[in-house]
KOLKE-515198 format. One record per residue: residue number from 0; x, y, z of N, C-alpha, C, O in turn. Coordinates in steps of 0.05 Angstrom, whole numbers. Layout:
REM KOLKE-515198
+------+--------+--------+--------+--------+--------+--------+--------+--------+--------+--------+--------+--------+
! resi !    npx !    npy !    npz !   capx !   capy !   capz !    cpx !    cpy !    cpz !    opx !    opy !    opz !
+------+--------+--------+--------+--------+--------+--------+--------+--------+--------+--------+--------+--------+
!  NUM !      X !      Y !      Z !      X !      Y !      Z !      X !      Y !      Z !      X !      Y !      Z !
...
+------+--------+--------+--------+--------+--------+--------+--------+--------+--------+--------+--------+--------+
REM end
This chain:
REM KOLKE-515198
+------+--------+--------+--------+--------+--------+--------+--------+--------+--------+--------+--------+--------+
! resi !    npx !    npy !    npz !   capx !   capy !   capz !    cpx !    cpy !    cpz !    opx !    opy !    opz !
+------+--------+--------+--------+--------+--------+--------+--------+--------+--------+--------+--------+--------+
!    0 !    100 !   -211 !   -117 !    126 !   -199 !   -117 !    145 !   -214 !   -135 !    159 !   -202 !   -151 !
!    1 !    144 !   -240 !   -133 !    162 !   -256 !   -150 !    156 !   -252 !   -180 !    174 !   -251 !   -196 !
!    2 !    131 !   -250 !   -186 !    123 !   -245 !   -214 !    134 !   -219 !   -225 !    144 !   -218 !   -247 !
!    3 !    131 !   -198 !   -209 !    141 !   -172 !   -218 !    172 !   -172 !   -220 !    183 !   -160 !   -239 !
!    4 !    185 !   -184 !   -201 !    214 !   -186 !   -202 !    223 !   -202 !   -227 !    242 !   -195 !   -240 !
!    5 !    209 !   -223 !   -233 !    215 !   -239 !   -256 !    211 !   -223 !   -282 !    227 !   -225 !   -300 !
!    6 !    190 !   -208 !   -283 !    184 !   -192 !   -307 !    206 !   -171 !   -311 !    216 !   -168 !   -333 !
!    7 !    214 !   -157 !   -290 !    235 !   -137 !   -292 !    261 !   -150 !   -301 !    275 !   -140 !   -318 !
!    8 !    268 !   -173 !   -288 !    292 !   -187 !   -295 !    292 !   -196 !   -324 !    312 !   -194 !   -338 !
!    9 !    269 !   -206 !   -334 !    267 !   -215 !   -361 !    272 !   -192 !   -381 !    287 !   -195 !   -400 !
!   10 !    260 !   -169 !   -376 !    263 !   -146 !   -394 !    292 !   -137 !   -394 !    303 !   -132 !   -416 !
!   11 !    305 !   -135 !   -371 !    333 !   -127 !   -370 !    351 !   -147 !   -384 !    368 !   -140 !   -400 !
!   12 !    348 !   -172 !   -378 !    364 !   -193 !   -390 !    360 !   -194 !   -420 !    379 !   -197 !   -435 !
!   13 !    335 !   -193 !   -428 !    328 !   -195 !   -457 !    341 !   -172 !   -472 !    348 !   -175 !   -496 !
!   14 !    345 !   -150 !   -460 !    356 !   -126 !   -473 !    386 !   -125 !   -471 !    399 !   -116 !   -490 !
!   15 !    398 !   -134 !   -449 !    426 !   -129 !   -445 !    445 !   -153 !   -445 !    469 !   -149 !   -448 !
!   16 !    436 !   -178 !   -443 !    455 !   -200 !   -443 !    468 !   -202 !   -470 !    456 !   -194 !   -490 !
!   17 !    492 !   -214 !   -471 !    506 !   -216 !   -497 !    491 !   -229 !   -519 !    494 !   -222 !   -543 !
!   18 !    473 !   -249 !   -513 !    458 !   -263 !   -534 !    433 !   -248 !   -543 !    418 !   -258 !   -560 !
!   19 !    427 !   -225 !   -531 !    402 !   -211 !   -536 !    400 !   -202 !   -565 !    419 !   -190 !   -576 !
!   20 !    377 !   -206 !   -578 !    373 !   -194 !   -604 !    370 !   -164 !   -603 !    371 !   -150 !   -623 !
!   21 !    365 !   -153 !   -579 !    361 !   -124 !   -575 !    386 !   -112 !   -561 !    383 !    -91 !   -548 !
!   22 !    409 !   -123 !   -565 !    433 !   -115 !   -551 !    438 !    -85 !   -554 !    440 !    -75 !   -576 !
!   23 !    441 !    -72 !   -531 !    448 !    -44 !   -531 !    476 !    -42 !   -518 !    482 !    -56 !   -499 !
!   24 !    492 !    -24 !   -529 !    519 !    -20 !   -518 !    516 !     -4 !   -492 !    502 !     16 !   -491 !
!   25 !    530 !    -13 !   -471 !    531 !      2 !   -447 !    506 !      0 !   -430 !    487 !    -13 !   -437 !
!   26 !    508 !     13 !   -408 !    486 !     12 !   -388 !    477 !     41 !   -384 !    492 !     57 !   -374 !
!   27 !    454 !     46 !   -393 !    442 !     73 !   -393 !    437 !     83 !   -364 !    429 !     68 !   -347 !
!   28 !    442 !    109 !   -360 !    436 !    121 !   -334 !    407 !    118 !   -328 !    399 !    112 !   -305 !
!   29 !    390 !    121 !   -348 !    361 !    120 !   -343 !    352 !     92 !   -337 !    332 !     88 !   -322 !
!   30 !    364 !     72 !   -348 !    357 !     44 !   -341 !    364 !     39 !   -311 !    348 !     28 !   -296 !
!   31 !    388 !     48 !   -303 !    396 !     45 !   -275 !    377 !     61 !   -256 !    369 !     51 !   -235 !
!   32 !    370 !     85 !   -265 !    351 !    101 !   -249 !    324 !     87 !   -246 !    313 !     85 !   -224 !
!   33 !    313 !     76 !   -268 !    288 !     62 !   -266 !    290 !     37 !   -249 !    271 !     31 !   -234 !
!   34 !    312 !     22 !   -251 !    315 !     -2 !   -234 !    316 !      6 !   -205 !    305 !     -9 !   -188 !
!   35 !    330 !     28 !   -198 !    330 !     37 !   -170 !    302 !     45 !   -161 !    295 !     39 !   -138 !
!   36 !    287 !     58 !   -178 !    260 !     66 !   -171 !    242 !     41 !   -167 !    227 !     40 !   -148 !
!   37 !    245 !     21 !   -184 !    230 !     -4 !   -181 !    238 !    -18 !   -155 !    221 !    -29 !   -141 !
!   38 !    264 !    -19 !   -149 !    274 !    -31 !   -125 !    262 !    -17 !   -100 !    256 !    -31 !    -80 !
!   39 !    260 !      9 !   -101 !    247 !     24 !    -78 !    218 !     16 !    -75 !    209 !     13 !    -52 !
!   40 !    204 !     12 !    -97 !    176 !      2 !    -95 !    175 !    -26 !    -83 !    158 !    -32 !    -66 !
!   41 !    193 !    -43 !    -93 !    194 !    -70 !    -82 !    200 !    -70 !    -52 !    190 !    -86 !    -37 !
!   42 !    218 !    -51 !    -44 !    225 !    -50 !    -15 !    200 !    -45 !      2 !    196 !    -57 !     23 !
!   43 !    183 !    -26 !     -7 !    159 !    -20 !      8 !    140 !    -45 !     10 !    129 !    -50 !     31 !
!   44 !    138 !    -59 !    -12 !    121 !    -82 !    -12 !    133 !   -104 !      5 !    119 !   -118 !     20 !
!   45 !    159 !   -108 !      3 !    172 !   -129 !     19 !    171 !   -123 !     49 !    169 !   -142 !     65 !
!   46 !    171 !    -98 !     57 !    168 !    -92 !     85 !    142 !   -102 !     96 !    140 !   -115 !    117 !
!   47 !    121 !    -98 !     80 !     94 !   -108 !     89 !     93 !   -138 !     88 !     82 !   -150 !    106 !
!   48 !    105 !   -150 !     68 !    105 !   -180 !     66 !    121 !   -191 !     89 !    112 !   -211 !    102 !
!   49 !    144 !   -180 !     95 !    161 !   -190 !    117 !    146 !   -189 !    144 !    147 !   -208 !    160 !
!   50 !    132 !   -167 !    149 !    116 !   -165 !    173 !     94 !   -186 !    174 !     90 !   -199 !    195 !
!   51 !     80 !   -190 !    152 !     58 !   -208 !    150 !     66 !   -237 !    155 !     51 !   -253 !    167 !
!   52 !     90 !   -245 !    145 !     98 !   -273 !    147 !    118 !   -277 !    170 !    128 !   -300 !    174 !
!   53 !    125 !   -256 !    185 !    143 !   -259 !    207 !    172 !   -262 !    200 !    188 !   -273 !    215 !
!   54 !    180 !   -252 !    177 !    208 !   -253 !    169 !    224 !   -233 !    185 !    215 !   -211 !    192 !
!   55 !    249 !   -240 !    190 !    267 !   -222 !    205 !    278 !   -200 !    188 !    285 !   -178 !    198 !
!   56 !    279 !   -204 !    162 !    289 !   -183 !    144 !    284 !   -191 !    115 !    272 !   -211 !    109 !
!   57 !    293 !   -174 !     97 !    290 !   -178 !     69 !    312 !   -164 !     54 !    326 !   -147 !     65 !
!   58 !    315 !   -170 !     28 !    334 !   -155 !     12 !    323 !   -153 !    -17 !    307 !   -170 !    -26 !
!   59 !    332 !   -132 !    -30 !    326 !   -128 !    -58 !    353 !   -124 !    -71 !    369 !   -106 !    -63 !
!   60 !    360 !   -140 !    -91 !    386 !   -137 !   -105 !    382 !   -130 !   -134 !    363 !   -139 !   -147 !
!   61 !    400 !   -113 !   -144 !    401 !   -106 !   -172 !    427 !   -115 !   -184 !    448 !   -111 !   -172 !
!   62 !    426 !   -128 !   -207 !    451 !   -136 !   -220 !    449 !   -132 !   -250 !    428 !   -134 !   -262 !
!   63 !    472 !   -127 !   -262 !    473 !   -123 !   -291 !    486 !   -147 !   -303 !    507 !   -155 !   -294 !
!   64 !    475 !   -159 !   -324 !    451 !   -153 !   -338 !    427 !   -170 !   -330 !    409 !   -173 !   -346 !
!   65 !    428 !   -181 !   -307 !    408 !   -202 !   -300 !    383 !   -191 !   -286 !    364 !   -206 !   -284 !
!   66 !    383 !   -167 !   -276 !    358 !   -156 !   -266 !    356 !   -154 !   -236 !    375 !   -144 !   -223 !
!   67 !    334 !   -163 !   -225 !    326 !   -159 !   -197 !    324 !   -186 !   -182 !    314 !   -205 !   -193 !
!   68 !    332 !   -186 !   -157 !    327 !   -209 !   -140 !    314 !   -198 !   -114 !    321 !   -176 !   -105 !
!   69 !    297 !   -214 !   -103 !    285 !   -207 !    -77 !    287 !   -231 !    -59 !    286 !   -254 !    -68 !
!   70 !    290 !   -227 !    -33 !    291 !   -249 !    -14 !    281 !   -241 !     13 !    282 !   -217 !     20 !
!   71 !    271 !   -260 !     28 !    263 !   -256 !     56 !    281 !   -273 !     73 !    291 !   -294 !     64 !
!   72 !    286 !   -265 !     98 !    304 !   -279 !    116 !    290 !   -283 !    142 !    278 !   -265 !    154 !
!   73 !    292 !   -308 !    152 !    279 !   -315 !    177 !    300 !   -320 !    199 !    292 !   -328 !    221 !
!   74 !    325 !   -316 !    194 !    345 !   -321 !    215 !    346 !   -297 !    233 !    341 !   -274 !    225 !
!   75 !    352 !   -302 !    258 !    354 !   -280 !    277 !    383 !   -275 !    284 !    399 !   -294 !    285 !
!   76 !    391 !   -250 !    287 !    419 !   -244 !    293 !    429 !   -255 !    319 !    452 !   -251 !    326 !
+------+--------+--------+--------+--------+--------+--------+--------+--------+--------+--------+--------+--------+
REM end
């Protein structure tokens, strides 16, 4: 999971950060759509991982231009 999140983050950052040699103006609707689709896939995988390791919860975060973050939480409410 961490490897895939790192790969997605690298591609987004490499393309959109101000220092990027591939700098594109603006944030494309299709890029946002694909990131949401990827986040939904990560959510399904994280549900299984959270159950397997006994985590209380998890999160998937998307940010521009830095990409994707994933986390597991073991605190109880």
